[in-house]
MIDOSE-1310 file (N, C-alpha, C; in nm, 2 decimals, decimal comma, always signed):
residues 66
mskw	+2,05/-10,90/-16,23/+1,94/-10,97/-16,16/+2,00/-11,09/-16,08; +1,97/-11,10/-15,96/+2,02/-11,20/-15,87/+1,96/-11,34/-15,90; +2,03/-11,44/-15,85/+1,98/-11,58/-15,88/+1,84/-11,60/-15,82; +1,81/-11,54/-15,71/+1,68/-11,54/-15,64/+1,58/-11,48/-15,73
dkll	+1,61/-11,36/-15,79/+1,51/-11,29/-15,88/+1,49/-11,38/-16,00; +1,59/-11,44/-16,06/+1,57/-11,52/-16,18/+1,49/-11,64/-16,15; +1,51/-11,70/-16,03/+1,43/-11,81/-15,99/+1,28/-11,78/-15,98; +1,25/-11,66/-15,91/+1,11/-11,62/-15,90/+1,05/-11,59/-16,03
tkiy	+1,13/-11,53/-16,12/+1,08/-11,50/-16,26/+1,04/-11,62/-16,33; +1,12/-11,73/-16,31/+1,10/-11,86/-16,38/+0,97/-11,92/-16,32; +0,94/-11,91/-16,19/+0,82/-11,96/-16,13/+0,70/-11,88/-16,18; +0,71/-11,75/-16,17/+0,59/-11,67/-16,21/+0,56/-11,69/-16,36
alsk	+0,65/-11,72/-16,44/+0,63/-11,74/-16,59/+0,58/-11,88/-16,61; +0,57/-11,97/-16,51/+0,53/-12,10/-16,52/+0,61/-12,18/-16,63; +0,74/-12,16/-16,61/+0,84/-12,22/-16,70/+0,82/-12,37/-16,71; +0,84/-12,43/-16,83/+0,82/-12,57/-16,85/+0,94/-12,65/-16,80
dlrf	+1,05/-12,58/-16,77/+1,17/-12,65/-16,72/+1,20/-12,63/-16,58; +1,10/-12,60/-16,50/+1,11/-12,57/-16,36/+1,14/-12,71/-16,28; +1,24/-12,71/-16,20/+1,28/-12,83/-16,13/+1,23/-12,83/-15,99; +1,21/-12,95/-15,93/+1,15/-12,96/-15,80/+1,24/-12,89/-15,70
delr	+1,38/-12,90/-15,71/+1,47/-12,84/-15,61/+1,46/-12,69/-15,62; +1,43/-12,63/-15,74/+1,42/-12,49/-15,75/+1,30/-12,44/-15,67; +1,19/-12,51/-15,69/+1,06/-12,48/-15,62/+1,08/-12,50/-15,47; +1,14/-12,60/-15,43/+1,17/-12,63/-15,29/+1,25/-12,52/-15,23
kvle	+1,35/-12,47/-15,30/+1,44/-12,36/-15,24/+1,36/-12,24/-15,22; +1,27/-12,20/-15,31/+1,18/-12,08/-15,30/+1,09/-12,10/-15,18; +1,02/-12,21/-15,17/+0,92/-12,23/-15,07/+0,99/-12,23/-14,93; +1,10/-12,29/-14,92/+1,18/-12,29/-14,79/+1,23/-12,15/-14,76
gygy	+1,26/-12,07/-14,86/+1,30/-11,94/-14,84/+1,19/-11,85/-14,78; +1,06/-11,89/-14,81/+0,95/-11,82/-14,76/+0,90/-11,88/-14,63; +0,97/-11,97/-14,57/+0,94/-12,03/-14,44/+0,86/-12,16/-14,44; +0,84/-12,22/-14,55/+0,77/-12,35/-14,56/+0,87/-12,46/-14,52
vmss	+0,82/-12,56/-14,46/+0,90/-12,68/-14,42/+0,85/-12,80/-14,50; +0,94/-12,87/-14,56/+0,90/-12,99/-14,64/+0,89/-13,11/-14,56; +0,79/-13,20/-14,59/+0,78/-13,33/-14,53/+0,72/-13,42/-14,64; +0,76/-13,55/-14,63/+0,71/-13,65/-14,72/+0,58/-13,70/-14,66
lksg	+0,48/-13,73/-14,75/+0,35/-13,78/-14,71/+0,36/-13,92/-14,65; +0,43/-14,01/-14,72/+0,46/-14,15/-14,66/+0,58/-14,21/-14,73; +0,63/-14,31/-14,68/+0,75/-14,38/-14,73/+0,72/-14,43/-14,87; +0,81/-14,39/-14,97/+0,80/-14,44/-15,10/+0,71/-14,35/-15,19
sshy	+0,66/-14,25/-15,14/+0,57/-14,16/-15,21/+0,65/-14,06/-15,29; +0,60/-14,01/-15,40/+0,67/-13,91/-15,48/+0,61/-13,77/-15,46; +0,53/-13,76/-15,36/+0,47/-13,63/-15,32/+0,53/-13,58/-15,19; +0,55/-13,45/-15,19/+0,60/-13,38/-15,08/+0,51/-13,27/-15,04
tfrk	+0,49/-13,25/-14,91/+0,40/-13,14/-14,86/+0,49/-13,03/-14,79; +0,45/-12,91/-14,82/+0,52/-12,80/-14,76/+0,42/-12,73/-14,67; +0,46/-12,71/-14,55/+0,37/-12,65/-14,45/+0,44/-12,52/-14,38; +0,35/-12,43/-14,35/+0,39/-12,31/-14,28/+0,27/-12,27/-14,19
agcq	+0,30/-12,23/-14,07/+0,20/-12,19/-13,98/+0,11/-12,08/-14,03; -0,02/-12,10/-14,03/-0,12/-12,00/-14,07/-0,14/-12,00/-14,22; -0,09/-12,10/-14,29/-0,11/-12,11/-14,44/-0,16/-12,25/-14,47; -0,22/-12,26/-14,59/-0,26/-12,39/-14,64/-0,14/-12,47/-14,68
piti	-0,14/-12,60/-14,65/-0,03/-12,69/-14,70/-0,03/-12,69/-14,85; +0,09/-12,71/-14,91/+0,11/-12,72/-15,05/+0,17/-12,86/-15,08; +0,10/-12,94/-15,16/+0,15/-13,07/-15,19/+0,20/-13,07/-15,34; +0,32/-13,12/-15,36/+0,38/-13,11/-15,49/+0,44/-13,25/-15,53
pkhe	+0,40/-13,31/-15,64/+0,46/-13,43/-15,68/+0,60/-13,40/-15,73; +0,69/-13,49/-15,70/+0,83/-13,47/-15,74/+0,86/-13,53/-15,88; +0,82/-13,45/-15,98/+0,85/-13,49/-16,12/+0,96/-13,40/-16,17; +1,03/-13,44/-16,27/+1,14/-13,35/-16,33/+1,10/-13,34/-16,47
pikr	+1,07/-13,23/-16,53/+1,04/-13,10/-16,46/+0,90/-13,11/-16,39; +0,87/-13,01/-16,31/+0,74/-13,00/-16,25/+0,63/-12,98/-16,35; +0,53/-13,06/-16,34/+0,42/-13,05/-16,44/+0,32/-12,95/-16,39; +0,27/-12,87/-16,49/+0,17/-12,77/-16,47/+0,03/-12,83/-16,48
ym	-0,06/-12,80/-16,39/-0,19/-12,85/-16,39/-0,29/-12,73/-16,39; -0,28/-12,66/-16,50/-0,37/-12,54/-16,52/-0,44/-12,55/-16,65
């Protein structure tokens, strides 16, 4: 299994040890562009034409809100 496949499996399983950089790598791989909401903010927004923006707080590890 490739690193990419392992990373996707980790995300799909909603792993408790998912890191922000791992999620960023996958979103950018799917064509999203990261931008900071404002200076000093811990939230980052990922945008892609034709899709809803995704805002993620930069916590280590990523917290699940489900």
